[in-house]
C-alpha atoms as one frame of an Amber mdcrd trajectory, in Angstrom:
protein
  14.877  19.072 -11.621  13.611  15.972  -9.671  14.901  15.192  -5.811  16.916
  12.186  -5.671  15.452   8.925  -4.609  17.203   7.685  -1.392  14.902   4.662
  -1.140  12.293   3.011  -3.119  10.232  -0.245  -3.029   7.089  -1.312  -5.217
   5.159  -3.660  -3.522   2.189  -5.697  -5.558  -0.940  -7.795  -4.168   0.339
 -11.341  -5.123  -1.260 -13.114  -2.359  -1.758 -16.645  -3.328  -5.415 -16.681
  -1.350  -6.741 -13.513  -3.609  -5.735 -15.541  -6.930  -7.796 -18.784  -5.400
 -10.735 -16.773  -4.742 -10.985 -14.924  -8.047 -10.076 -18.654  -9.810 -12.839
 -20.419  -7.757 -15.475 -17.619  -8.485 -14.529 -17.885 -12.362 -14.758 -21.354
 -12.229 -17.869 -21.678 -10.323 -19.823 -19.470 -12.630 -18.732 -21.721 -15.286
 -19.563 -25.025 -13.860 -22.986 -23.714 -12.657 -23.283 -22.884 -17.022 -23.074
 -19.140 -16.557 -20.308 -16.794 -17.484 -21.261 -14.541 -14.740 -17.973 -15.478
 -12.805 -15.959 -14.436 -15.438 -17.300 -11.291 -15.922 -16.752 -10.639 -12.459
 -13.586 -12.647 -12.125 -11.742 -11.175 -14.884 -11.922  -7.505 -14.181 -11.433
  -8.020 -10.712  -8.188  -9.797 -11.326  -6.795  -7.457 -13.886  -7.536  -4.669
 -11.231  -5.359  -6.606  -8.663  -2.888  -7.584 -10.794  -2.520  -3.712 -12.156
  -2.366  -2.549  -8.340   1.146  -1.622  -7.037   2.197   0.369  -4.201   5.658
   2.435  -4.705   6.997   4.044  -1.979  10.209   6.507  -2.312  12.417   8.457
   0.527  13.705  11.612  -1.225  15.458  14.674  -0.134  12.335  16.524   0.788
  10.014  14.049   2.196   7.912  10.531   1.928   6.409  10.020  -1.262   3.574
   6.937  -1.722   2.070   6.368  -4.778  -0.974   3.463  -4.805  -1.271   2.723
  -8.454  -3.816   3.064 -10.183  -5.899   4.784  -7.694  -3.281   7.529  -7.235
  -1.901   8.783 -10.891   0.842  10.927  -9.030   2.819  10.702  -5.839   1.612
  11.682  -2.312   4.116  13.649  -0.908   4.747  13.833   2.818   7.186  16.610
   3.640   9.463  15.835   6.622   8.688  19.093   8.576   5.102  17.583   8.509
   6.270  14.164  10.323   6.664  14.277  14.319   7.886  10.803  14.578   8.327
   7.436  12.324   7.901   4.258  13.937   8.051   0.655  12.895   4.697  -0.779
  12.975   2.554  -4.286  12.926  -0.627  -4.951  11.612  -3.201  -7.305  10.365
  -5.863  -7.591   7.917  -8.143  -6.505  10.507  -6.157  -4.055  11.636  -7.329
  -1.194   9.426 -10.168  -3.699   7.847  -8.117  -4.992   5.104  -5.849  -4.218
   2.116  -5.819  -1.449   0.060  -5.805   2.161   1.019  -7.787   2.328   4.539
  -9.063   5.264   6.314  -9.488   5.702  10.105 -10.282   8.297  12.054  -6.572
   9.492  12.818  -5.009   7.085  10.216  -4.528   6.862   6.417  -3.250   3.020
   5.834  -1.673   1.955   2.437  -1.219  -1.800   2.299  -0.744  -4.914  -0.067
  -0.404  -7.407   2.771  -0.446  -7.800   6.022   2.983  -7.621   8.206   4.757
  -4.551   8.905   5.347  -1.101   7.648   6.236   2.105   8.973   3.876   4.662
  10.961   4.016   8.473  10.126   2.823  10.601  12.952   2.000  13.912  11.510
   1.938  17.628  12.740  -1.685  18.112  12.790  -3.207  15.939  10.177  -3.878
  12.108   9.888  -1.012   9.712  10.757   0.015   7.600   7.404   0.797   4.028
   7.447   2.795   2.586   4.723   3.192  -0.971   4.781   6.549  -2.411   3.504
   8.428  -5.638   2.900  11.795  -3.657   3.815  10.261  -1.964   7.171  14.378
  -1.446   8.598  15.353   0.015   5.604  12.337   2.244   4.807  12.637   3.585
   8.689  16.620   4.186   8.171  16.016   6.061   4.956  13.497   8.426   6.718
  15.092   8.674  10.100  18.206   9.728   8.290  16.752  12.387   6.146  14.598
  13.843   8.769  17.241  14.545  10.776
């Protein structure tokens, strides 16, 4: 039986600057008399349109799925989480948006802003970007006690 979802958030990459940049690439390619700009811009635009970050808090842990790169949810069990804290980050904090890796952290984000950092026992910390950070943190705190 599936675990009950107590919190769910889905985010997409809908930043205006991404779409403007892709539009400029496509139009400049056409203006130069080549379809190369469209050959690059259309598949990249389709990928960015398909990307979504889904975060769920269930009875047994925090679930993260960064589609289309993750086919299924990645589960972070509550017994692995030492601490959950709200965090702020910019585009340069982890080197951009998407799935980002550093020596000590894996970050999932669709935009700069805020999220929750999950410090784990003997594993990399996980940062999950969120537009509803307070609700996500409250759901995690309520389940991990």
